[in-house]
PLY file of the C-alpha trace (Angstrom):
ply
format ascii 1.0
element vertex 56
property float x
property float y
property float z
element edge 55
property int vertex1
property int vertex2
end_header
-8.41 11.96 -7.49
-8.11 8.30 -8.44
-6.87 5.27 -6.75
-4.17 5.51 -4.18
-1.02 3.61 -3.14
-0.60 4.57 0.61
1.29 3.71 3.91
-0.96 1.84 6.42
0.02 3.89 9.44
-2.25 1.84 11.41
0.32 -0.97 11.66
4.06 -1.00 12.04
6.43 -3.82 11.79
9.63 -4.64 14.04
11.81 -2.52 11.75
9.35 0.62 12.26
8.15 0.18 8.59
4.50 0.48 7.40
2.92 -1.75 4.94
1.89 -0.32 1.37
-1.84 -0.63 0.59
-4.13 0.00 -2.23
-6.95 2.58 -1.58
-9.79 2.12 -4.02
-11.32 5.59 -4.74
-14.62 4.09 -5.63
-15.21 2.75 -2.25
-16.15 4.68 0.98
-13.52 5.20 3.66
-15.46 2.53 5.71
-15.28 0.11 2.91
-11.66 0.71 2.14
-10.53 0.32 5.85
-12.49 -2.98 6.02
-10.86 -4.41 2.96
-7.39 -2.67 2.29
-5.31 -4.70 -0.01
-1.59 -4.97 1.22
0.69 -4.70 -2.07
3.95 -4.70 -0.28
5.17 -5.24 3.35
7.13 -1.94 3.34
8.05 1.03 1.02
11.59 -0.68 -0.07
9.89 -3.68 -1.34
7.17 -1.80 -3.04
9.93 0.46 -4.77
11.89 -2.51 -5.95
8.79 -4.24 -7.41
8.13 -0.91 -9.15
11.79 -0.70 -10.52
11.48 -4.38 -11.59
8.20 -3.91 -13.30
9.52 -0.81 -15.25
12.56 -2.86 -16.53
10.15 -5.52 -17.97
0 1
1 2
2 3
3 4
4 5
5 6
6 7
7 8
8 9
9 10
10 11
11 12
12 13
13 14
14 15
15 16
16 17
17 18
18 19
19 20
20 21
21 22
22 23
23 24
24 25
25 26
26 27
27 28
28 29
29 30
30 31
31 32
32 33
33 34
34 35
35 36
36 37
37 38
38 39
39 40
40 41
41 42
42 43
43 44
44 45
45 46
46 47
47 48
48 49
49 50
50 51
51 52
52 53
53 54
54 55
């Protein structure tokens, strides 16, 4: 299945947005949950980063 970019629905901010995290497929569920890497504070910011990266 490979690595995943996911919403971390365990936390929500004041604007009712979820952070975006990287899920490493090589780690167990327990390991991933202990060391999730946040890659953006919300979907809109993640999407803008992706658009900017594709323009480069």
